[in-house]
PDB file as gemmi writes it, atoms N, CA and C in Angstrom:
CRYST1    1.000    1.000    1.000  90.00  90.00  90.00 P 1                      
ATOM      1  N   MET A   1       0.844  -1.168   0.000  1.00  0.00           N  
ATOM      2  CA  MET A   1       0.000   0.000   0.000  1.00  0.00           C  
ATOM      3  C   MET A   1       0.892   1.234   0.000  1.00  0.00           C  
ATOM      4  N   THR A   2       0.540   2.201  -0.831  1.00  0.00           N  
ATOM      5  CA  THR A   2       1.343   3.413  -0.889  1.00  0.00           C  
ATOM      6  C   THR A   2       0.907   4.393   0.189  1.00  0.00           C  
ATOM      7  N   ARG A   3       1.826   5.210   0.566  1.00  0.00           N  
ATOM      8  CA  ARG A   3       1.556   6.198   1.611  1.00  0.00           C  
ATOM      9  C   ARG A   3       0.529   7.215   1.114  1.00  0.00           C  
ATOM     10  N   GLY A   4      -0.489   7.513   1.933  1.00  0.00           N  
ATOM     11  CA  GLY A   4      -1.511   8.481   1.580  1.00  0.00           C  
ATOM     12  C   GLY A   4      -2.686   7.902   0.803  1.00  0.00           C  
ATOM     13  N   ALA A   5      -2.582   6.649   0.387  1.00  0.00           N  
ATOM     14  CA  ALA A   5      -3.682   6.022  -0.355  1.00  0.00           C  
ATOM     15  C   ALA A   5      -4.787   5.617   0.620  1.00  0.00           C  
ATOM     16  N   PRO A   6      -6.036   5.568   0.152  1.00  0.00           N  
ATOM     17  CA  PRO A   6      -7.122   5.158   1.043  1.00  0.00           C  
ATOM     18  C   PRO A   6      -6.920   3.726   1.536  1.00  0.00           C  
ATOM     19  N   LYS A   7      -7.310   3.501   2.771  1.00  0.00           N  
ATOM     20  CA  LYS A   7      -7.191   2.164   3.357  1.00  0.00           C  
ATOM     21  C   LYS A   7      -8.411   1.321   2.980  1.00  0.00           C  
ATOM     22  N   PRO A   8      -8.223   0.028   2.792  1.00  0.00           N  
ATOM     23  CA  PRO A   8      -9.382  -0.846   2.557  1.00  0.00           C  
ATOM     24  C   PRO A   8     -10.232  -0.915   3.823  1.00  0.00           C  
ATOM     25  N   PRO A   9     -11.508  -1.267   3.695  1.00  0.00           N  
ATOM     26  CA  PRO A   9     -12.358  -1.341   4.887  1.00  0.00           C  
ATOM     27  C   PRO A   9     -11.806  -2.324   5.906  1.00  0.00           C  
ATOM     28  N   SER A  10     -11.772  -1.915   7.174  1.00  0.00           N  
ATOM     29  CA  SER A  10     -11.297  -2.813   8.211  1.00  0.00           C  
ATOM     30  C   SER A  10     -12.447  -3.616   8.811  1.00  0.00           C  
ATOM     31  N   CYS A  11     -13.664  -3.154   8.588  1.00  0.00           N  
ATOM     32  CA  CYS A  11     -14.848  -3.849   9.086  1.00  0.00           C  
ATOM     33  C   CYS A  11     -15.221  -4.961   8.105  1.00  0.00           C  
ATOM     34  N   PRO A  12     -15.550  -6.152   8.596  1.00  0.00           N  
ATOM     35  CA  PRO A  12     -15.909  -7.238   7.682  1.00  0.00           C  
ATOM     36  C   PRO A  12     -17.178  -6.942   6.886  1.00  0.00           C  
ATOM     37  N   LEU A  13     -18.015  -6.014   7.339  1.00  0.00           N  
ATOM     38  CA  LEU A  13     -19.232  -5.688   6.592  1.00  0.00           C  
ATOM     39  C   LEU A  13     -18.919  -4.975   5.285  1.00  0.00           C  
ATOM     40  N   GLY A  14     -17.739  -4.403   5.168  1.00  0.00           N  
ATOM     41  CA  GLY A  14     -17.342  -3.733   3.939  1.00  0.00           C  
ATOM     42  C   GLY A  14     -17.320  -4.669   2.748  1.00  0.00           C  
ATOM     43  N   ARG A  15     -17.149  -5.933   2.986  1.00  0.00           N  
ATOM     44  CA  ARG A  15     -17.119  -6.907   1.896  1.00  0.00           C  
ATOM     45  C   ARG A  15     -18.508  -7.327   1.460  1.00  0.00           C  
ATOM     46  N   LEU A  16     -19.532  -6.938   2.188  1.00  0.00           N  
ATOM     47  CA  LEU A  16     -20.884  -7.391   1.894  1.00  0.00           C  
ATOM     48  C   LEU A  16     -21.650  -6.457   0.968  1.00  0.00           C  
ATOM     49  N   HIS A  17     -20.959  -5.522   0.366  1.00  0.00           N  
ATOM     50  CA  HIS A  17     -21.606  -4.625  -0.587  1.00  0.00           C  
ATOM     51  C   HIS A  17     -22.216  -5.473  -1.698  1.00  0.00           C  
ATOM     52  N   THR A  18     -23.457  -5.190  -2.044  1.00  0.00           N  
ATOM     53  CA  THR A  18     -24.138  -6.016  -3.031  1.00  0.00           C  
ATOM     54  C   THR A  18     -24.585  -5.169  -4.211  1.00  0.00           C  
ATOM     55  N   THR A  19     -24.814  -5.818  -5.309  1.00  0.00           N  
ATOM     56  CA  THR A  19     -25.353  -5.163  -6.495  1.00  0.00           C  
ATOM     57  C   THR A  19     -26.791  -5.610  -6.663  1.00  0.00           C  
ATOM     58  N   ARG A  20     -27.487  -5.034  -7.617  1.00  0.00           N  
ATOM     59  CA  ARG A  20     -28.881  -5.429  -7.859  1.00  0.00           C  
ATOM     60  C   ARG A  20     -28.963  -6.923  -8.189  1.00  0.00           C  
ATOM     61  N   VAL A  21     -28.061  -7.412  -9.022  1.00  0.00           N  
ATOM     62  CA  VAL A  21     -28.046  -8.831  -9.359  1.00  0.00           C  
ATOM     63  C   VAL A  21     -27.727  -9.653  -8.117  1.00  0.00           C  
ATOM     64  N   GLY A  22     -26.793  -9.173  -7.300  1.00  0.00           N  
ATOM     65  CA  GLY A  22     -26.445  -9.879  -6.075  1.00  0.00           C  
ATOM     66  C   GLY A  22     -27.616  -9.960  -5.121  1.00  0.00           C  
ATOM     67  N   ALA A  23     -28.407  -8.903  -5.043  1.00  0.00           N  
ATOM     68  CA  ALA A  23     -29.579  -8.900  -4.169  1.00  0.00           C  
ATOM     69  C   ALA A  23     -30.600  -9.927  -4.646  1.00  0.00           C  
ATOM     70  N   ARG A  24     -30.798 -10.020  -5.927  1.00  0.00           N  
ATOM     71  CA  ARG A  24     -31.756 -11.005  -6.467  1.00  0.00           C  
ATOM     72  C   ARG A  24     -31.274 -12.439  -6.239  1.00  0.00           C  
ATOM     73  N   GLU A  25     -29.989 -12.645  -6.398  1.00  0.00           N  
ATOM     74  CA  GLU A  25     -29.440 -13.980  -6.132  1.00  0.00           C  
ATOM     75  C   GLU A  25     -29.566 -14.325  -4.652  1.00  0.00           C  
ATOM     76  N   ALA A  26     -29.306 -13.347  -3.778  1.00  0.00           N  
ATOM     77  CA  ALA A  26     -29.449 -13.571  -2.343  1.00  0.00           C  
ATOM     78  C   ALA A  26     -30.904 -13.868  -1.997  1.00  0.00           C  
ATOM     79  N   ALA A  27     -31.837 -13.173  -2.641  1.00  0.00           N  
ATOM     80  CA  ALA A  27     -33.257 -13.415  -2.400  1.00  0.00           C  
ATOM     81  C   ALA A  27     -33.648 -14.828  -2.841  1.00  0.00           C  
ATOM     82  N   LYS A  28     -33.136 -15.245  -3.977  1.00  0.00           N  
ATOM     83  CA  LYS A  28     -33.427 -16.596  -4.482  1.00  0.00           C  
ATOM     84  C   LYS A  28     -32.863 -17.660  -3.540  1.00  0.00           C  
ATOM     85  N   ARG A  29     -31.643 -17.437  -3.078  1.00  0.00           N  
ATOM     86  CA  ARG A  29     -31.011 -18.377  -2.151  1.00  0.00           C  
ATOM     87  C   ARG A  29     -31.762 -18.412  -0.821  1.00  0.00           C  
ATOM     88  N   GLY A  30     -32.209 -17.237  -0.363  1.00  0.00           N  
ATOM     89  CA  GLY A  30     -32.974 -17.176   0.878  1.00  0.00           C  
ATOM     90  C   GLY A  30     -34.276 -17.938   0.787  1.00  0.00           C  
ATOM     91  N   ARG A  31     -34.949 -17.841  -0.344  1.00  0.00           N  
ATOM     92  CA  ARG A  31     -36.204 -18.580  -0.551  1.00  0.00           C  
ATOM     93  C   ARG A  31     -35.947 -20.082  -0.476  1.00  0.00           C  
ATOM     94  N   THR A  32     -34.878 -20.503  -1.106  1.00  0.00           N  
ATOM     95  CA  THR A  32     -34.542 -21.930  -1.123  1.00  0.00           C  
ATOM     96  C   THR A  32     -34.133 -22.435   0.252  1.00  0.00           C  
ATOM     97  N   GLU A  33     -33.309 -21.656   0.945  1.00  0.00           N  
ATOM     98  CA  GLU A  33     -32.738 -22.117   2.211  1.00  0.00           C  
ATOM     99  C   GLU A  33     -33.644 -21.891   3.419  1.00  0.00           C  
ATOM    100  N   THR A  34     -34.393 -20.789   3.432  1.00  0.00           N  
ATOM    101  CA  THR A  34     -35.157 -20.450   4.633  1.00  0.00           C  
ATOM    102  C   THR A  34     -36.650 -20.278   4.413  1.00  0.00           C  
ATOM    103  N   GLY A  35     -37.076 -20.197   3.153  1.00  0.00           N  
ATOM    104  CA  GLY A  35     -38.490 -19.988   2.875  1.00  0.00           C  
ATOM    105  C   GLY A  35     -38.910 -18.529   2.924  1.00  0.00           C  
ATOM    106  N   VAL A  36     -37.957 -17.615   3.099  1.00  0.00           N  
ATOM    107  CA  VAL A  36     -38.264 -16.184   3.120  1.00  0.00           C  
ATOM    108  C   VAL A  36     -38.415 -15.703   1.688  1.00  0.00           C  
ATOM    109  N   ILE A  37     -39.480 -14.957   1.429  1.00  0.00           N  
ATOM    110  CA  ILE A  37     -39.743 -14.453   0.090  1.00  0.00           C  
ATOM    111  C   ILE A  37     -39.456 -12.953   0.056  1.00  0.00           C  
ATOM    112  N   VAL A  38     -38.682 -12.531  -0.924  1.00  0.00           N  
ATOM    113  CA  VAL A  38     -38.408 -11.107  -1.159  1.00  0.00           C  
ATOM    114  C   VAL A  38     -39.082 -10.742  -2.466  1.00  0.00           C  
ATOM    115  N   ILE A  39     -39.886  -9.677  -2.435  1.00  0.00           N  
ATOM    116  CA  ILE A  39     -40.571  -9.227  -3.646  1.00  0.00           C  
ATOM    117  C   ILE A  39     -40.042  -7.845  -4.000  1.00  0.00           C  
ATOM    118  N   PHE A  40     -39.412  -7.731  -5.153  1.00  0.00           N  
ATOM    119  CA  PHE A  40     -38.933  -6.455  -5.645  1.00  0.00           C  
ATOM    120  C   PHE A  40     -40.078  -5.754  -6.369  1.00  0.00           C  
ATOM    121  N   PRO A  41     -40.157  -4.438  -6.297  1.00  0.00           N  
ATOM    122  CA  PRO A  41     -41.280  -3.721  -6.912  1.00  0.00           C  
ATOM    123  C   PRO A  41     -41.486  -4.032  -8.383  1.00  0.00           C  
ATOM    124  N   ASP A  42     -40.426  -4.256  -9.129  1.00  0.00           N  
ATOM    125  CA  ASP A  42     -40.606  -4.521 -10.558  1.00  0.00           C  
ATOM    126  C   ASP A  42     -41.125  -5.934 -10.848  1.00  0.00           C  
ATOM    127  N   MET A  43     -41.256  -6.761  -9.829  1.00  0.00           N  
ATOM    128  CA  MET A  43     -41.853  -8.092 -10.000  1.00  0.00           C  
ATOM    129  C   MET A  43     -43.382  -8.021 -10.070  1.00  0.00           C  
ATOM    130  N   LEU A  44     -43.949  -6.943  -9.547  1.00  0.00           N  
ATOM    131  CA  LEU A  44     -45.400  -6.790  -9.514  1.00  0.00           C  
ATOM    132  C   LEU A  44     -45.856  -6.252 -10.862  1.00  0.00           C  
ATOM    133  N   LYS A  45     -46.657  -7.041 -11.563  1.00  0.00           N  
ATOM    134  CA  LYS A  45     -46.991  -6.730 -12.949  1.00  0.00           C  
ATOM    135  C   LYS A  45     -48.194  -5.806 -13.115  1.00  0.00           C  
ATOM    136  N   ASP A  46     -49.080  -5.752 -12.131  1.00  0.00           N  
ATOM    137  CA  ASP A  46     -50.252  -4.901 -12.288  1.00  0.00           C  
ATOM    138  C   ASP A  46     -50.731  -4.396 -10.929  1.00  0.00           C  
ATOM    139  N   ASP A  47     -51.752  -3.554 -10.961  1.00  0.00           N  
ATOM    140  CA  ASP A  47     -52.270  -2.947  -9.733  1.00  0.00           C  
ATOM    141  C   ASP A  47     -52.853  -3.980  -8.778  1.00  0.00           C  
ATOM    142  N   LEU A  48     -53.433  -5.046  -9.299  1.00  0.00           N  
ATOM    143  CA  LEU A  48     -54.012  -6.087  -8.446  1.00  0.00           C  
ATOM    144  C   LEU A  48     -52.927  -6.758  -7.593  1.00  0.00           C  
ATOM    145  N   GLU A  49     -51.822  -7.132  -8.206  1.00  0.00           N  
ATOM    146  CA  GLU A  49     -50.716  -7.745  -7.457  1.00  0.00           C  
ATOM    147  C   GLU A  49     -50.153  -6.763  -6.437  1.00  0.00           C  
ATOM    148  N   ARG A  50     -49.980  -5.512  -6.845  1.00  0.00           N  
ATOM    149  CA  ARG A  50     -49.432  -4.485  -5.954  1.00  0.00           C  
ATOM    150  C   ARG A  50     -50.341  -4.281  -4.741  1.00  0.00           C  
ATOM    151  N   GLU A  51     -51.654  -4.205  -4.965  1.00  0.00           N  
ATOM    152  CA  GLU A  51     -52.600  -4.022  -3.873  1.00  0.00           C  
ATOM    153  C   GLU A  51     -52.595  -5.226  -2.930  1.00  0.00           C  
ATOM    154  N   PHE A  52     -52.518  -6.424  -3.481  1.00  0.00           N  
ATOM    155  CA  PHE A  52     -52.474  -7.649  -2.691  1.00  0.00           C  
ATOM    156  C   PHE A  52     -51.278  -7.640  -1.734  1.00  0.00           C  
ATOM    157  N   VAL A  53     -50.103  -7.328  -2.267  1.00  0.00           N  
ATOM    158  CA  VAL A  53     -48.891  -7.299  -1.451  1.00  0.00           C  
ATOM    159  C   VAL A  53     -48.965  -6.173  -0.421  1.00  0.00           C  
ATOM    160  N   ASN A  54     -49.464  -5.012  -0.826  1.00  0.00           N  
ATOM    161  CA  ASN A  54     -49.583  -3.891   0.108  1.00  0.00           C  
ATOM    162  C   ASN A  54     -50.528  -4.204   1.257  1.00  0.00           C  
ATOM    163  N   ARG A  55     -51.614  -4.898   1.003  1.00  0.00           N  
ATOM    164  CA  ARG A  55     -52.546  -5.245   2.081  1.00  0.00           C  
ATOM    165  C   ARG A  55     -51.912  -6.202   3.083  1.00  0.00           C  
ATOM    166  N   ILE A  56     -51.144  -7.161   2.588  1.00  0.00           N  
ATOM    167  CA  ILE A  56     -50.437  -8.070   3.493  1.00  0.00           C  
ATOM    168  C   ILE A  56     -49.424  -7.294   4.324  1.00  0.00           C  
ATOM    169  N   ALA A  57     -48.659  -6.421   3.681  1.00  0.00           N  
ATOM    170  CA  ALA A  57     -47.654  -5.630   4.395  1.00  0.00           C  
ATOM    171  C   ALA A  57     -48.317  -4.720   5.432  1.00  0.00           C  
ATOM    172  N   ASP A  58     -49.425  -4.088   5.069  1.00  0.00           N  
ATOM    173  CA  ASP A  58     -50.139  -3.226   6.016  1.00  0.00           C  
ATOM    174  C   ASP A  58     -50.633  -4.025   7.219  1.00  0.00           C  
ATOM    175  N   ARG A  59     -51.141  -5.202   6.967  1.00  0.00           N  
ATOM    176  CA  ARG A  59     -51.643  -6.040   8.053  1.00  0.00           C  
ATOM    177  C   ARG A  59     -50.522  -6.449   8.996  1.00  0.00           C  
ATOM    178  N   GLU A  60     -49.398  -6.820   8.450  1.00  0.00           N  
ATOM    179  CA  GLU A  60     -48.298  -7.339   9.259  1.00  0.00           C  
ATOM    180  C   GLU A  60     -47.457  -6.250   9.912  1.00  0.00           C  
ATOM    181  N   TYR A  61     -47.235  -5.147   9.199  1.00  0.00           N  
ATOM    182  CA  TYR A  61     -46.288  -4.142   9.673  1.00  0.00           C  
ATOM    183  C   TYR A  61     -46.924  -2.786   9.953  1.00  0.00           C  
ATOM    184  N   GLY A  62     -48.206  -2.625   9.663  1.00  0.00           N  
ATOM    185  CA  GLY A  62     -48.872  -1.338   9.820  1.00  0.00           C  
ATOM    186  C   GLY A  62     -48.782  -0.546   8.530  1.00  0.00           C  
ATOM    187  N   ALA A  63     -49.726   0.342   8.353  1.00  0.00           N  
ATOM    188  CA  ALA A  63     -49.775   1.140   7.128  1.00  0.00           C  
ATOM    189  C   ALA A  63     -48.634   2.145   7.109  1.00  0.00           C  
ATOM    190  N   THR A  64     -48.130   2.408   5.922  1.00  0.00           N  
ATOM    191  CA  THR A  64     -47.097   3.428   5.742  1.00  0.00           C  
ATOM    192  C   THR A  64     -47.777   4.762   5.457  1.00  0.00           C  
ATOM    193  N   ALA A  65     -47.011   5.822   5.529  1.00  0.00           N  
ATOM    194  CA  ALA A  65     -47.574   7.163   5.298  1.00  0.00           C  
ATOM    195  C   ALA A  65     -48.146   7.281   3.888  1.00  0.00           C  
ATOM    196  N   GLY A  66     -47.555   6.615   2.906  1.00  0.00           N  
ATOM    197  CA  GLY A  66     -48.016   6.723   1.533  1.00  0.00           C  
ATOM    198  C   GLY A  66     -49.073   5.730   1.120  1.00  0.00           C  
ATOM    199  N   SER A  67     -49.500   4.843   2.015  1.00  0.00           N  
ATOM    200  CA  SER A  67     -50.445   3.805   1.604  1.00  0.00           C  
ATOM    201  C   SER A  67     -51.881   4.295   1.570  1.00  0.00           C  
ATOM    202  N   GLY A  68     -52.184   5.388   2.258  1.00  0.00           N  
ATOM    203  CA  GLY A  68     -53.542   5.895   2.267  1.00  0.00           C  
ATOM    204  C   GLY A  68     -54.482   5.125   3.170  1.00  0.00           C  
ATOM    205  N   ARG A  69     -53.949   4.189   3.931  1.00  0.00           N  
ATOM    206  CA  ARG A  69     -54.772   3.377   4.820  1.00  0.00           C  
ATOM    207  C   ARG A  69     -54.210   3.465   6.224  1.00  0.00           C  
ATOM    208  N   ARG A  70     -55.056   3.306   7.189  1.00  0.00           N  
ATOM    209  CA  ARG A  70     -54.590   3.281   8.590  1.00  0.00           C  
ATOM    210  C   ARG A  70     -54.210   1.871   8.976  1.00  0.00           C  
ATOM    211  N   GLY A  71     -53.239   1.748   9.889  1.00  0.00           N  
ATOM    212  CA  GLY A  71     -52.850   0.424  10.386  1.00  0.00           C  
ATOM    213  C   GLY A  71     -54.000  -0.241  11.122  1.00  0.00           C  
ATOM    214  N   ARG A  72     -54.061  -1.537  11.035  1.00  0.00           N  
ATOM    215  CA  ARG A  72     -55.148  -2.288  11.680  1.00  0.00           C  
ATOM    216  C   ARG A  72     -54.677  -2.884  12.979  1.00  0.00           C  
TER     217      ARG A  72                                                      
END                                                                             
């Protein structure tokens, strides 16, 4: 390493930087290994699918400020 050059991350989390493709691969692996499902917004093809997912999220986590619905 040359003098004055930036140091590499000393924290092990620095190596966990992911890309969009990496996130999708991690989501696929998570589904296979643990049964956890990750849904990216571009996976939802129409308003019906989007509303379905939003209602589940509102029920489980409470409504968000932009959902237009109150938490149940």
